[in-house]
MARBA-3410 file (N, C-alpha, C, O; in Angstrom, 1 decimal):
180
-44.4,108.7,14.9,-44.5,109.0,16.1,-43.4,108.2,17.0,-43.1,108.3,18.2 ~ -42.9,107.4,16.2,-41.9,106.4,16.9,-40.7,107.3,17.5,-40.2,107.0,18.6 ~ -40.4,108.2,16.8,-39.4,109.1,17.5,-39.7,109.7,18.7,-38.9,109.6,19.7 ~ -40.9,110.2,18.9,-41.3,110.6,20.2,-41.2,109.4,21.3,-40.7,109.6,22.5 ~ -41.7,108.3,20.8,-41.6,107.3,21.9,-40.2,106.8,22.2,-40.0,106.4,23.3
-39.3,106.9,21.2,-37.9,106.8,21.7,-37.4,107.6,22.5,-36.6,107.3,23.4 ~ -37.7,109.0,22.4,-37.3,110.1,23.3,-37.9,109.8,24.6,-37.3,109.8,25.6 ~ -39.1,109.5,24.7,-39.8,109.4,26.0,-39.3,108.3,26.7,-39.0,108.4,27.9 ~ -39.1,107.1,26.0,-38.4,106.0,26.6,-37.0,106.3,27.3,-36.8,105.9,28.5 ~ -36.2,107.0,26.6,-34.9,107.4,27.1,-35.0,108.3,28.3,-34.2,108.3,29.2
-36.0,109.1,28.2,-36.2,110.0,29.5,-36.8,109.3,30.7,-36.4,109.5,31.9 ~ -37.8,108.4,30.3,-38.2,107.5,31.4,-37.1,106.7,32.1,-37.1,106.6,33.3 ~ -36.2,106.3,31.4,-35.1,105.5,31.8,-34.2,106.3,32.8,-33.7,105.9,33.8 ~ -34.0,107.5,32.3,-32.8,108.4,32.9,-33.7,109.1,34.0,-33.0,109.7,35.0 ~ -34.9,109.2,34.1,-35.7,110.0,35.1,-36.9,109.3,35.4,-38.0,109.7,35.0
-36.8,108.1,36.3,-37.9,107.2,36.5,-38.9,107.8,37.5,-39.9,107.1,37.9 ~ -38.7,109.0,38.0,-39.8,109.5,38.8,-40.7,110.6,38.1,-41.5,111.3,38.7 ~ -40.6,110.6,36.8,-41.3,111.3,36.0,-42.9,111.0,36.0,-43.4,109.9,36.0 ~ -43.5,112.2,36.2,-45.1,112.2,36.3,-45.6,112.4,35.0,-44.8,112.7,34.1 ~ -47.0,112.2,34.7,-47.7,112.6,33.5,-47.4,114.1,33.0,-47.3,114.3,31.8
-47.2,115.0,34.0,-47.1,116.4,33.7,-45.6,116.5,33.1,-45.4,117.1,32.0 ~ -44.6,115.9,33.7,-43.3,115.8,33.1,-43.1,115.3,31.6,-42.3,115.8,30.8 ~ -44.0,114.1,31.3,-44.0,113.6,30.0,-44.6,114.7,29.2,-44.1,115.0,28.1 ~ -45.7,115.3,29.5,-46.4,116.3,28.6,-45.4,117.4,28.4,-45.3,117.8,27.3 ~ -44.7,118.0,29.4,-43.8,118.9,29.1,-42.9,118.7,28.2,-42.6,119.6,27.4
-42.3,117.5,28.2,-41.4,116.9,27.3,-41.9,117.1,25.8,-41.2,117.7,25.0 ~ -43.1,116.5,25.6,-43.7,116.7,24.4,-44.0,118.0,23.9,-43.8,118.2,22.7 ~ -44.4,118.9,24.8,-44.7,120.2,24.5,-43.3,120.9,24.0,-43.3,121.5,22.9 ~ -42.3,120.8,24.7,-41.1,121.3,24.4,-40.5,120.8,23.0,-40.0,121.6,22.2 ~ -40.9,119.5,22.7,-40.3,118.7,21.5,-41.2,119.5,20.3,-40.7,119.8,19.2
-42.5,119.6,20.6,-43.2,120.4,19.5,-43.0,121.7,19.3,-42.8,122.1,18.2 ~ -43.1,122.6,20.4,-43.4,124.0,20.2,-41.9,124.8,20.7,-41.8,126.1,20.8 ~ -40.9,123.9,21.1,-39.7,124.6,21.6,-39.9,125.4,22.8,-40.8,125.1,23.6 ~ -38.9,126.5,23.2,-39.1,127.2,24.4,-39.8,128.4,24.2,-39.8,129.2,25.2 ~ -40.4,128.7,23.1,-40.9,130.1,22.9,-42.0,130.6,23.9,-42.4,131.8,23.8
-42.5,129.8,24.6,-43.6,130.2,25.4,-43.1,130.8,26.6,-43.8,131.4,27.4 ~ -41.7,130.7,26.8,-41.1,131.3,28.0,-40.4,132.8,27.8,-40.1,133.5,28.8 ~ -40.3,133.2,26.6,-39.7,134.5,26.3,-40.6,135.6,26.0,-41.1,135.7,24.9 ~ -40.7,136.5,26.8,-41.6,137.8,26.5,-40.6,138.9,26.4,-40.8,139.8,25.6 ~ -39.4,138.8,27.1,-38.4,139.8,27.2,-37.2,139.3,27.2,-36.9,138.5,28.0
-36.2,139.7,26.2,-34.8,139.0,26.1,-34.0,139.4,27.2,-33.2,138.7,27.7 ~ -34.1,140.6,27.7,-33.2,141.1,28.8,-33.6,140.4,30.2,-32.8,140.1,31.0 ~ -35.0,140.2,30.3,-35.4,139.3,31.7,-35.1,137.9,31.4,-34.7,137.2,32.4 ~ -35.1,137.5,30.2,-34.7,136.0,30.0,-33.3,135.8,30.3,-32.9,134.7,30.9 ~ -32.3,136.8,30.0,-31.0,136.8,30.6,-30.8,137.0,32.0,-29.9,136.4,32.6
-31.6,137.9,32.6,-31.6,138.0,34.0,-32.0,136.7,34.8,-31.4,136.4,35.8 ~ -33.1,136.1,34.3,-33.6,135.0,35.0,-32.5,133.8,34.9,-32.3,133.0,35.9 ~ -31.8,133.7,33.8,-30.7,132.8,33.5,-29.6,133.0,34.5,-29.1,132.1,35.3 ~ -29.2,134.2,34.4,-28.1,134.5,35.3,-28.4,134.2,36.8,-27.5,133.7,37.5 ~ -29.6,134.5,37.3,-30.0,134.2,38.7,-30.2,132.9,39.0,-30.0,132.5,40.1
-30.6,132.0,37.9,-30.7,130.7,37.9,-29.3,129.8,38.1,-29.1,128.9,38.9 ~ -28.5,130.3,37.4,-27.1,129.9,37.3,-26.4,130.4,38.3,-25.5,129.6,38.7 ~ -26.4,131.5,39.0,-25.8,131.8,40.2,-26.2,131.0,41.5,-25.4,130.8,42.4 ~ -27.4,130.4,41.6,-28.0,129.5,42.6,-27.7,128.0,42.4,-28.2,127.2,43.2 ~ -27.0,127.7,41.3,-26.7,126.2,41.1,-25.6,125.8,41.7,-24.5,126.4,41.8
-25.8,124.5,42.3,-24.5,123.8,42.9,-24.2,122.5,42.0,-25.2,122.0,41.4 ~ -23.1,122.1,41.7,-22.8,120.8,41.2,-23.7,119.7,41.5,-24.2,119.6,42.6 ~ -23.9,118.8,40.4,-24.6,117.5,40.7,-23.6,116.5,40.0,-22.6,116.8,39.3 ~ -24.1,115.1,40.4,-23.4,114.2,39.9,-23.4,114.1,38.4,-24.1,115.0,37.8 ~ -22.7,113.4,37.8,-22.5,113.4,36.4,-23.9,113.8,35.6,-24.9,113.1,35.6
-23.8,114.8,35.0,-24.9,115.4,34.2,-24.4,115.8,32.8,-23.5,116.6,32.6 ~ -25.1,115.1,31.9,-24.7,115.6,30.5,-24.8,117.1,30.2,-25.5,117.9,30.8 ~ -23.9,117.4,29.1,-24.2,118.8,28.8,-25.4,119.1,28.2,-26.0,120.2,28.4 ~ -26.0,118.2,27.2,-27.3,118.4,26.7,-27.9,116.8,26.5,-27.3,115.8,26.5 ~ -29.3,117.1,26.4,-30.1,115.6,26.2,-31.1,116.2,25.1,-31.7,117.2,25.1
-31.1,115.1,24.0,-32.1,115.4,23.0,-33.5,115.2,23.4,-33.8,114.3,24.2 ~ -34.3,116.2,22.9,-35.9,116.0,23.2,-36.5,115.7,21.8,-37.8,115.6,21.7 ~ -35.7,115.5,20.7,-36.2,115.2,19.4,-36.6,116.5,18.6,-36.6,117.7,19.1 ~ -36.9,116.3,17.5,-37.4,117.6,16.5,-36.3,118.6,16.5,-36.5,119.8,16.4 ~ -34.9,118.2,16.5,-33.8,119.0,16.4,-33.6,119.8,17.6,-32.7,120.6,17.6
-34.3,119.7,18.7,-33.9,120.3,19.9,-33.4,119.5,21.0,-33.6,118.3,21.1 ~ -32.8,120.2,22.0,-32.4,119.6,23.1,-32.3,120.5,24.2,-32.4,121.7,24.0 ~ -32.2,119.9,25.6,-32.3,120.4,26.7,-30.7,120.6,27.3,-30.1,119.7,27.7 ~ -30.4,121.8,27.1,-29.0,122.4,27.5,-28.9,122.4,29.0,-29.4,123.3,29.6 ~ -28.2,121.5,29.7,-27.9,121.5,31.2,-27.1,122.7,31.7,-26.0,122.9,31.2
-27.7,123.5,32.5,-27.0,124.6,33.1,-25.7,124.3,33.8,-24.7,124.9,33.6 ~ -25.8,123.3,34.7,-24.6,122.9,35.7,-23.4,122.6,34.7,-22.4,123.3,35.0 ~ -23.3,121.7,33.7,-22.0,121.4,33.0,-21.6,122.8,32.2,-20.4,123.0,31.9 ~ -22.7,123.7,32.0,-22.2,124.8,31.3,-21.4,125.7,32.2,-20.4,126.3,31.8 ~ -21.8,125.7,33.5,-21.0,126.5,34.6,-19.6,125.8,34.7,-18.6,126.5,34.9
-19.5,124.6,34.7,-18.4,123.9,34.9,-17.5,124.3,33.8,-16.3,124.6,34.0 ~ -18.0,124.3,32.5,-17.2,124.6,31.3,-16.9,126.0,31.1,-16.0,126.4,30.3 ~ -17.7,126.8,31.8,-17.4,128.3,31.6,-18.1,128.9,30.4,-17.6,129.7,29.7 ~ -19.2,128.3,30.1,-20.0,128.8,29.0,-20.8,130.1,29.5,-21.5,130.0,30.5 ~ -20.7,131.3,28.9,-21.3,132.4,29.6,-22.7,132.4,29.3,-23.2,131.9,28.3
-23.5,132.8,30.4,-25.0,132.9,30.3,-25.4,133.8,29.1,-26.5,133.6,28.5 ~ -24.7,134.7,28.7,-25.1,135.4,27.4,-25.4,134.6,26.2,-26.3,134.7,25.4 ~ -24.1,133.6,26.1,-24.2,132.6,25.0,-25.3,131.7,25.2,-26.0,131.4,24.2 ~ -25.6,131.2,26.4,-26.7,130.2,26.4,-28.2,130.9,26.1,-29.1,130.3,25.6 ~ -28.3,132.2,26.5,-29.5,133.0,26.4,-29.7,133.0,24.9,-30.8,132.7,24.4
-28.5,133.4,24.2,-28.6,133.4,22.6,-29.0,132.2,22.0,-30.0,132.1,21.3 ~ -28.3,131.3,22.5,-29.0,129.9,21.7,-30.5,129.7,22.0,-31.2,129.4,21.1 ~ -30.9,129.9,23.4,-32.2,129.7,23.7,-33.2,130.8,23.0,-34.3,130.4,22.6 ~ -32.8,131.9,22.9,-33.6,132.8,21.8,-33.8,132.3,20.3,-34.8,132.4,19.7 ~ -32.5,131.8,19.9,-32.7,131.3,18.6,-33.7,130.0,18.5,-34.4,129.8,17.5
-33.7,129.3,19.6,-34.6,128.1,19.5,-36.1,128.5,19.5,-37.0,127.9,19.0 ~ -36.2,129.6,20.4,-37.7,130.3,20.6,-38.2,130.7,19.3,-39.3,130.5,18.9 ~ -37.2,131.4,18.5,-37.5,132.1,17.1,-37.7,131.0,16.2,-38.5,131.1,15.3 ~ -37.1,129.9,16.3,-37.3,128.8,15.2,-38.2,127.8,15.2,-38.8,127.4,14.2 ~ -38.6,127.4,16.4,-39.5,126.5,16.7,-41.0,127.0,16.7,-41.4,128.0,17.2
-41.8,126.1,15.9,-43.2,126.7,15.8,-44.2,125.9,16.4,-44.9,126.2,17.3 ~ -44.2,124.5,15.6,-45.0,123.6,16.2,-46.5,123.8,15.7,-46.8,124.8,15.1 ~ -47.3,122.7,15.9,-48.8,122.8,15.5,-49.5,121.7,16.4,-49.0,120.7,16.8 ~ -50.7,122.3,16.9,-51.4,121.6,17.7,-51.7,120.2,17.4,-51.7,119.3,18.2 ~ -52.0,119.8,16.1,-52.5,118.5,15.6,-51.4,117.6,15.8,-51.6,116.5,16.3
-50.2,118.0,15.4,-49.0,117.2,15.7,-48.7,117.0,17.2,-48.3,115.9,17.6 ~ -49.1,118.0,18.0,-48.9,117.9,19.6,-49.9,116.7,20.0,-49.4,115.8,20.7 ~ -51.1,116.7,19.6,-52.1,115.8,20.1,-51.7,114.5,19.4,-52.1,113.5,20.0 ~ -51.1,114.3,18.4,-50.8,112.8,17.9,-49.6,112.4,18.8,-49.5,111.2,19.0 ~ -48.7,113.2,19.2,-47.5,112.7,20.2,-48.2,112.5,21.5,-47.7,111.5,22.2
-49.2,113.2,21.9,-49.8,112.7,23.2,-50.4,111.6,23.0,-50.5,110.9,24.0 ~ -51.0,111.0,21.9,-51.5,109.7,21.6,-50.6,108.7,21.9,-50.8,107.7,22.6 ~ -49.3,109.0,21.3,-48.2,108.1,21.4,-48.0,107.8,22.9,-48.0,106.7,23.2 ~ -47.9,108.9,23.7,-47.7,108.8,25.2,-48.8,107.9,25.8,-48.6,107.0,26.6 ~ -50.0,108.2,25.3,-51.1,107.3,25.8,-51.0,105.7,25.5,-51.2,104.8,26.3
-50.6,105.7,24.5,-50.3,104.2,23.9,-49.2,103.5,24.8,-49.3,102.3,25.3 ~ -48.1,104.4,25.0,-47.0,103.8,25.9,-47.5,103.5,27.4,-47.1,102.6,28.0 ~ -48.3,104.3,27.8,-49.0,104.1,29.2,-49.8,103.0,29.2,-49.8,102.1,30.1 ~ -50.5,102.9,28.1,-51.5,101.7,28.1,-50.7,100.3,28.0,-51.2,99.2,28.4 ~ -49.5,100.5,27.5,-48.8,99.3,27.3,-47.7,98.9,28.4,-46.8,98.1,28.4
-48.0,99.9,29.5,-47.1,100.0,30.8,-45.6,100.1,30.5,-44.8,99.3,30.9 ~ -45.3,101.2,29.7,-44.0,101.7,29.3,-43.6,102.9,29.7,-42.7,103.6,29.2 ~ -44.6,103.3,30.8,-44.2,104.7,31.4,-44.1,104.4,32.9,-44.5,103.3,33.4 ~ -43.4,105.3,33.7,-43.1,105.2,35.1,-44.4,105.3,36.0,-44.4,105.0,37.2 ~ -45.5,105.9,35.2,-46.8,106.1,35.8,-47.9,105.3,35.2,-47.8,104.8,34.1
-49.0,105.2,36.0,-50.2,104.4,35.3,-50.9,105.1,34.4,-50.9,106.3,34.4 ~ -51.6,104.3,33.5,-52.2,104.9,32.3,-53.4,105.6,32.9,-53.7,106.7,32.3 ~ -54.0,105.2,34.0,-55.1,106.0,34.5,-54.6,107.3,35.1,-55.3,108.3,35.0 ~ -53.5,107.4,35.6,-53.0,108.7,36.1,-52.8,109.8,34.9,-53.1,111.0,35.0 ~ -52.2,109.2,33.7,-52.1,109.8,32.6,-53.5,110.4,32.1,-53.7,111.6,31.8
-54.5,109.3,31.9,-55.8,109.8,31.5,-56.6,110.9,32.3,-57.2,111.8,31.7 ~ -56.4,110.7,33.6,-56.9,111.7,34.5,-56.1,113.1,34.1,-56.8,114.1,33.7 ~ -54.8,113.2,34.3,-54.0,114.4,33.8,-54.5,114.9,32.5,-54.9,116.1,32.5 ~ -54.6,114.2,31.5,-54.8,114.7,30.2,-56.3,115.3,30.1,-56.6,116.3,29.4 ~ -57.2,114.7,30.7,-58.6,115.3,30.8,-58.5,116.7,31.1,-58.8,117.5,30.4
-57.8,116.9,32.4,-57.9,118.3,33.0,-56.9,119.2,32.1,-57.1,120.4,32.0 ~ -55.9,118.6,31.6,-54.8,119.4,30.7,-55.6,120.0,29.5,-55.6,121.2,29.3 ~ -56.3,119.2,28.8,-57.1,119.5,27.6,-58.2,120.4,27.8,-58.5,121.2,26.9 ~ -58.8,120.3,29.0,-59.8,121.3,29.3,-59.2,122.8,29.4,-59.9,123.8,29.2 ~ -58.0,122.8,29.8,-57.4,124.1,30.0,-56.7,124.6,28.8,-56.1,125.6,28.8
-56.9,123.7,27.7,-56.5,124.3,26.4,-54.9,123.8,26.1,-54.3,124.4,25.2 ~ -54.3,122.9,26.8,-53.0,122.5,26.4,-52.0,123.5,26.7,-51.3,123.7,25.7 ~ -51.9,124.1,27.7,-50.9,125.1,27.9,-49.4,124.5,28.1,-49.2,123.3,28.4 ~ -48.6,125.3,28.0,-47.2,125.0,28.4,-47.3,124.8,30.2,-47.8,125.5,30.9 ~ -46.6,123.7,30.5,-46.5,123.3,31.9,-45.2,123.4,32.4,-44.2,123.5,31.6
-45.1,123.4,33.9,-43.9,123.3,34.5,-43.6,121.8,35.0,-44.5,120.9,34.8 ~ -42.4,121.5,35.5,-42.0,120.2,36.0,-43.0,119.9,37.2,-43.4,120.8,37.9 ~ -43.3,118.8,37.3,-44.0,118.4,38.8,-43.0,118.5,39.9,-41.8,118.5,39.8 ~ -43.8,118.7,40.9,-42.8,118.8,42.3,-42.1,117.6,42.5,-41.0,117.7,43.0 ~ -42.5,116.4,42.2,-41.8,115.1,42.3,-40.6,115.1,41.6,-39.5,114.7,42.0
-40.7,115.6,40.2,-39.5,115.7,39.3,-38.5,116.7,39.9,-37.3,116.4,40.0 ~ -39.0,117.9,40.2,-38.2,118.9,40.7,-37.3,118.6,41.9,-36.1,118.9,42.0 ~ -38.0,117.8,42.8,-37.5,117.4,44.0,-36.3,116.3,43.7,-35.2,116.2,44.3 ~ -36.6,115.4,42.8,-35.7,114.5,42.5,-34.7,114.8,41.6,-33.6,114.1,41.6 ~ -34.8,115.7,40.7,-33.7,116.0,39.7,-33.2,117.4,39.5,-32.4,117.7,38.6
-33.8,118.2,40.4,-33.4,119.7,40.3,-33.2,120.1,38.9,-32.0,120.5,38.6 ~ -34.0,120.1,37.8,-33.8,120.3,36.5,-33.4,121.9,36.4,-33.9,122.8,37.1 ~ -32.3,122.1,35.5,-31.8,123.5,35.4,-31.2,123.5,33.8,-30.1,123.0,33.6 ~ -32.1,123.9,33.0,-31.7,123.8,31.5,-32.4,124.9,30.8,-33.2,125.6,31.3 ~ -32.0,124.9,29.4,-32.7,125.6,28.7,-32.9,125.0,27.3,-31.9,124.4,26.8
-34.0,125.1,26.6,-34.2,124.2,25.3,-33.5,125.1,24.1,-33.7,126.3,24.0 ~ -32.8,124.4,23.5,-31.9,125.0,22.3,-32.0,124.1,21.2,-32.5,123.0,21.3 ~ -31.7,124.7,19.9,-31.4,123.9,18.7,-30.2,123.2,18.8,-29.1,123.8,19.0 ~ -30.4,121.8,18.6,-29.2,121.0,18.9,-28.1,121.3,17.9,-26.9,121.3,18.3 ~ -28.3,121.5,16.6,-27.3,121.7,15.7,-26.6,123.2,16.1,-25.4,123.3,15.9
-27.3,124.1,16.5,-26.7,125.4,16.9,-25.8,125.2,18.0,-24.8,125.8,18.0 ~ -26.2,124.3,19.1,-25.4,124.1,20.2,-24.1,123.3,19.7,-23.1,123.6,20.3 ~ -24.1,122.3,18.7,-23.0,121.8,18.3,-21.9,122.6,17.6,-20.7,122.6,17.7 ~ -22.7,123.5,16.7,-21.7,124.6,16.2,-21.1,125.4,17.1,-19.9,125.6,17.0 ~ -21.7,125.9,18.2,-21.3,126.9,19.1,-20.2,126.1,19.9,-19.2,126.7,20.3
-20.4,124.8,20.3,-19.4,124.3,20.9,-18.1,124.0,20.3,-17.0,124.0,21.0 ~ -18.2,123.8,19.0,-16.9,123.7,18.1,-16.0,125.1,18.3,-14.9,125.1,18.7 ~ -16.8,126.2,18.0,-16.1,127.5,18.2,-15.7,127.7,19.6,-14.7,128.3,19.9 ~ -16.5,127.2,20.7,-16.1,127.5,22.0,-14.8,126.8,22.3,-13.9,127.4,22.9 ~ -14.7,125.4,21.9,-13.5,124.6,22.2,-12.2,125.2,21.5,-11.1,125.2,22.0
-12.5,125.8,20.3,-11.2,126.4,19.6,-10.8,127.6,20.3,-9.6,127.8,20.5 ~ -11.8,128.4,20.9,-11.2,129.6,21.6,-10.6,129.1,23.0,-9.6,129.7,23.5 ~ -11.1,128.0,23.6,-10.7,127.6,24.8,-9.3,126.8,24.6,-8.7,126.5,25.6 ~ -8.9,126.5,23.2,-7.8,125.9,22.9,-7.8,124.3,23.3,-6.7,123.7,23.5 ~ -9.0,123.8,23.4,-9.2,122.2,23.5,-8.8,121.5,22.4,-8.9,120.3,22.3
END
Protein backbone atom coordinates (compact mmCIF):
# COMPACT_ATOMS: atom_id res chain seq x y z
CA UNK A 1 0.00 0.00 0.00
CA UNK A 2 3.06 2.24 -0.08
CA UNK A 3 2.16 3.07 -3.69
CA UNK A 4 -1.25 4.43 -2.63
CA UNK A 5 0.37 6.48 0.11
CA UNK A 6 2.79 8.01 -2.42
CA UNK A 7 -0.08 8.85 -4.81
CA UNK A 8 -2.11 10.37 -1.97
CA UNK A 9 0.89 12.40 -0.75
CA UNK A 10 1.46 13.82 -4.23
CA UNK A 11 -2.19 14.80 -4.53
CA UNK A 12 -2.26 16.32 -1.04
CA UNK A 13 0.73 18.44 -2.03
CA UNK A 14 -0.86 19.56 -5.32
CA UNK A 15 -4.38 19.94 -3.88
CA UNK A 16 -4.06 21.05 -0.24
CA UNK A 17 -7.80 21.75 0.02
CA UNK A 18 -8.64 18.05 -0.43
CA UNK A 19 -11.28 16.77 1.95
CA UNK A 20 -11.75 13.17 3.15
CA UNK A 21 -14.30 12.67 0.36
CA UNK A 22 -11.72 13.67 -2.29
CA UNK A 23 -9.12 11.26 -0.92
CA UNK A 24 -11.71 8.46 -0.92
CA UNK A 25 -12.65 9.36 -4.51
CA UNK A 26 -8.99 9.12 -5.53
CA UNK A 27 -8.63 5.71 -3.88
CA UNK A 28 -11.90 4.55 -5.45
CA UNK A 29 -10.71 5.58 -8.91
CA UNK A 30 -7.32 3.94 -8.27
CA UNK A 31 -9.05 0.66 -7.43
CA UNK A 32 -12.11 0.59 -9.67
CA UNK A 33 -11.26 3.00 -12.49
CA UNK A 34 -14.05 5.05 -14.08
CA UNK A 35 -16.50 2.21 -14.80
CA UNK A 36 -19.13 3.46 -12.39
CA UNK A 37 -19.74 6.47 -14.63
CA UNK A 38 -20.56 4.82 -17.95
CA UNK A 39 -24.04 3.51 -18.62
CA UNK A 40 -24.31 4.69 -22.22
CA UNK A 41 -21.37 5.41 -24.56
CA UNK A 42 -23.21 8.09 -26.56
CA UNK A 43 -24.32 9.89 -23.41
CA UNK A 44 -20.78 9.67 -22.09
CA UNK A 45 -19.52 11.44 -25.22
CA UNK A 46 -22.32 14.05 -25.05
CA UNK A 47 -21.49 14.80 -21.38
CA UNK A 48 -17.82 15.12 -22.28
CA UNK A 49 -18.54 17.45 -25.21
CA UNK A 50 -20.79 19.63 -23.02
CA UNK A 51 -18.21 19.74 -20.25
CA UNK A 52 -15.39 20.66 -22.64
CA UNK A 53 -17.52 23.36 -24.30
CA UNK A 54 -17.93 25.05 -20.89
CA UNK A 55 -14.26 25.03 -19.90
CA UNK A 56 -12.03 28.05 -19.72
CA UNK A 57 -8.23 27.80 -19.49
CA UNK A 58 -6.56 27.56 -16.10
CA UNK A 59 -3.06 28.26 -14.97
CA UNK A 60 -0.51 25.59 -15.79
CA UNK A 61 -2.29 22.26 -15.61
CA UNK A 62 -0.59 18.98 -16.54
CA UNK A 63 -2.05 16.88 -19.34
CA UNK A 64 -2.43 13.99 -16.91
CA UNK A 65 -1.77 13.00 -13.31
CA UNK A 66 -1.10 9.44 -12.23
CA UNK A 67 -3.56 7.94 -9.75
CA UNK A 68 -1.70 4.62 -9.56
CA UNK A 69 -2.74 1.13 -10.60
CA UNK A 70 -1.86 2.01 -14.22
CA UNK A 71 -4.48 4.76 -14.34
CA UNK A 72 -4.34 8.54 -14.60
CA UNK A 73 -6.62 11.56 -14.64
CA UNK A 74 -6.52 13.08 -18.13
CA UNK A 75 -7.16 16.81 -17.63
CA UNK A 76 -9.58 18.22 -20.20
CA UNK A 77 -8.28 21.81 -20.42
CA UNK A 78 -4.86 20.79 -21.77
CA UNK A 79 -6.68 18.43 -24.17
CA UNK A 80 -8.61 21.42 -25.49
CA UNK A 81 -5.41 23.44 -25.87
CA UNK A 82 -3.72 20.59 -27.76
CA UNK A 83 -6.77 19.95 -29.96
CA UNK A 84 -7.38 16.40 -28.73
CA UNK A 85 -10.89 15.49 -29.96
CA UNK A 86 -13.56 14.60 -27.37
CA UNK A 87 -14.24 11.39 -29.33
CA UNK A 88 -10.67 10.23 -28.70
CA UNK A 89 -10.82 11.16 -25.01
CA UNK A 90 -14.11 9.28 -24.65
CA UNK A 91 -12.59 6.24 -26.36
CA UNK A 92 -9.68 6.23 -23.87
CA UNK A 93 -12.18 6.68 -21.02
CA UNK A 94 -14.30 3.73 -22.22
CA UNK A 95 -11.19 1.54 -22.55
CA UNK A 96 -10.32 2.31 -18.93
CA UNK A 97 -13.85 1.52 -17.80
CA UNK A 98 -13.71 -1.86 -19.50
CA UNK A 99 -10.26 -2.81 -18.21
CA UNK A 100 -10.38 -1.69 -14.55
CA UNK A 101 -12.16 -4.13 -12.27
CA UNK A 102 -10.93 -3.72 -8.71
CA UNK A 103 -11.96 -5.51 -5.57
CA UNK A 104 -13.48 -4.43 -2.28
CA UNK A 105 -10.85 -6.10 -0.09
CA UNK A 106 -8.06 -4.22 -1.83
CA UNK A 107 -10.10 -1.00 -1.65
CA UNK A 108 -10.53 -1.37 2.12
CA UNK A 109 -6.79 -1.95 2.56
CA UNK A 110 -6.14 1.27 0.66
CA UNK A 111 -8.61 3.10 2.91
CA UNK A 112 -6.62 1.78 5.88
CA UNK A 113 -3.48 3.33 4.38
CA UNK A 114 -5.33 6.66 4.19
CA UNK A 115 -6.42 6.30 7.83
CA UNK A 116 -2.82 5.62 8.86
CA UNK A 117 -1.68 8.74 6.98
CA UNK A 118 -4.36 10.81 8.73
CA UNK A 119 -3.34 9.40 12.12
CA UNK A 120 0.24 10.50 11.38
CA UNK A 121 -0.88 14.02 10.33
CA UNK A 122 0.10 13.41 6.70
CA UNK A 123 -3.23 14.61 5.28
CA UNK A 124 -4.66 18.12 4.82
CA UNK A 125 -7.57 17.14 7.09
CA UNK A 126 -7.80 15.83 10.64
CA UNK A 127 -7.95 12.11 11.40
CA UNK A 128 -11.25 12.68 13.25
CA UNK A 129 -12.78 14.21 10.09
CA UNK A 130 -11.75 11.17 8.08
CA UNK A 131 -13.00 8.75 10.75
CA UNK A 132 -16.40 10.44 10.79
CA UNK A 133 -16.60 10.49 6.99
CA UNK A 134 -15.61 6.81 6.70
CA UNK A 135 -18.20 5.63 9.21
CA UNK A 136 -20.98 7.21 7.13
CA UNK A 137 -19.37 6.16 3.85
CA UNK A 138 -19.09 2.51 4.90
CA UNK A 139 -22.70 2.54 6.15
CA UNK A 140 -23.72 3.49 2.58
CA UNK A 141 -21.81 0.51 1.17
CA UNK A 142 -18.73 2.39 -0.13
CA UNK A 143 -20.24 3.86 -3.31
CA UNK A 144 -18.47 5.99 -5.90
CA UNK A 145 -18.44 9.62 -4.73
CA UNK A 146 -18.10 13.05 -6.30
CA UNK A 147 -15.53 15.65 -5.37
CA UNK A 148 -16.31 17.79 -2.33
CA UNK A 149 -17.72 21.28 -2.81
CA UNK A 150 -14.48 22.70 -1.37
CA UNK A 151 -12.38 20.80 -3.92
CA UNK A 152 -14.62 21.80 -6.83
CA UNK A 153 -14.54 25.46 -5.77
CA UNK A 154 -10.75 25.49 -5.37
CA UNK A 155 -9.69 23.41 -8.37
CA UNK A 156 -12.61 23.15 -10.86
CA UNK A 157 -11.69 19.55 -11.72
CA UNK A 158 -12.32 18.53 -15.32
CA UNK A 159 -10.83 15.18 -16.27
CA UNK A 160 -11.47 11.61 -17.33
CA UNK A 161 -9.80 8.57 -15.81
CA UNK A 162 -7.87 6.65 -18.48
CA UNK A 163 -5.25 3.89 -18.69
CA UNK A 164 -1.91 5.67 -18.58
CA UNK A 165 -0.21 3.36 -21.12
CA UNK A 166 -3.08 3.80 -23.59
CA UNK A 167 -2.79 7.57 -23.20
CA UNK A 168 0.96 7.51 -23.83
CA UNK A 169 0.49 5.33 -26.93
CA UNK A 170 -2.27 7.64 -28.15
CA UNK A 171 -0.13 10.76 -27.60
CA UNK A 172 2.72 9.28 -29.68
CA UNK A 173 0.29 8.78 -32.58
CA UNK A 174 -1.33 12.19 -32.00
CA UNK A 175 2.06 13.94 -32.12
CA UNK A 176 3.00 12.10 -35.33
CA UNK A 177 -0.25 13.22 -36.98
CA UNK A 178 0.29 16.78 -35.77
CA UNK A 179 3.88 16.74 -37.03
CA UNK A 180 5.43 17.53 -33.65
